[in-house]
N, C-alpha and C positions, 0 to 999 in steps of 0.2 A: 379784634375787639378787646379792649382792655376792661378789666373789672376793677371798679373802685373799691377802696377799703372803707370800713366804718369811720365816721368822723369823731367818735367818742374815745378813740385811742390814738396814741402817737408812738413813734419809734422808741423813745425812752421808756414810756410806760409798759410797752410790750416786752422790752428787754428786762425790765424789773420783774414782770410776771414770770418770764422764762428763768430768771435767776432763783426765784422762790419756788419754782415748780418741782415737784417730786417725780413726776413722770418724764423720763428722758425723751420719749417720742414727742410728747406735747411741747417740751422745751425747744427741741430743734425746729418744730413747726412754727413756734412763736418767733424764733430767731429769723427764720426765713421771711416771715411777715414783717418783722421789724426792718429787715433789709429793704423790703418793698416800700415801707413808709419813708425810708431814707432816700428813695429814688433809684435804687438799683433795678436793673431790668429783671424780668421774671426768670429768665434762663439762669442768670448768675445768682439770683436769690434762691432759686431751687437748689443750686449746687451747695449753698450755705447749709441747707437742711438735709443734704444727701438724698435728694429726690429729683425727679424730672419735672419739666415745666407743667405738664398736664396734671400731675399729682398735686403740685402746689396750687394750681387753679382750683382743684376740687376742695383742698383745705381752705382756700380763701373763701369759697362759697360757704363752707361750714362755719368759718370764723365770722363772716358777715351775718349769718343767721343766728348762731348760738353764742357768739363771743368766744373767749378763751376756753370755756368748757367744751365747746364743739370740736376742739382739737385733740381731745382724748380718744384713745382707741375704744370703740364700743364693744360690748360683749355680744357675741352672737346669740340670737334668741333660740336657736335650735329648731328642730322640726316640730310642727304642730302635732298634738296628740291625735292618734288615729281613731281612738274610741272616745265618745262623749262621756261626760260624768254619769249620765243615765245608763249607758251601756256598761260602764265599769261597775256601777252598782248592781246591775243584773248579773254580771259575771261573778261578783263577790257572793251574791245570793246563791247562785248555782254551785259554786265551789263549797260554800258552807253547808248547803243541803246535801251535797254528794250526788253521785250519779245513780240513776235507776238502771240496774243491769238489763232490764227488758227493753228500755227505750234507748239507752246509750251504748249498750253492749259491753260495758266495762264495770268492774266492781269498785274501782277507786280511780280517781282522776290522776292522770299523769300529764306531764307538760304537753306531750304530743296529742293526747286526747283533748285537752283544753284548746290547743292550737286548732285542731280540726273543728271543735265546737264553735270557736270564735269565727272561723272562716265560714262555716255553714250558717251561723246565726246572723252575723253582721257583715259578711263579705269582705273582711279585713284579714290579710295574710300576715302572720307574725312568724318569727323564728322561735324555736324552742326556748332559747335563752331570753328572748324578749318576753315570752310568757312568764318566765321566772321573775323578770323585772316588774311586770304588771302585778303579779301576786305579792311581791314585796311592797310595791306601792300601795296595795290595798290592805297591807298589814297582815297578810296571810303567809303561812310557812309551808314549805314543801315537805317538811318532816311530819310524819304521822306516827302514832303509837303502834306498837306491835299488836297484831291481832291475837286475841286470846283463843285458847282451845275451845272448840265448839261445845264440848261436853262439860266445861267448867261451870261451877255454880257461882253466880254473882254474889250471893249472900255469903258464901264461904270466903270469897275475896274480901268483902267488906269487913268480915269478922277478923281476918288476918291483919288488916291494916290497923 
């Protein structure tokens, strides 16, 4: 079954677009499509663009749907976030508030502690490094100030400053 090309383009117009194109991959796809407009069979037209016949067929579908812009390489969207914005806000609040030693069993949050908390609370498993990325995304830092001596006087520290 042959796939027809759009009627609003012709071989010369597509070649002109290919000549002006900055994207090399898009240009070679346009040249293959121009070869089809000229009447070349699909197998030979695919060789013009350095691809196989099935790949050219897929690009023809995209060309028919989106025009020359459909021949650009798309950027991958990446994985969907595993935590919702509401869950991220809850995580940020928990980190800002700090752990309760009686409830959480720790005096300060570490990545592995937050990883365990996220898994227990939301059922989502993260790697330690991914927890660091989450904290950075939330605008939080893994660096914390040095603890002061328990016997120091805060007023003395304020006067020295």
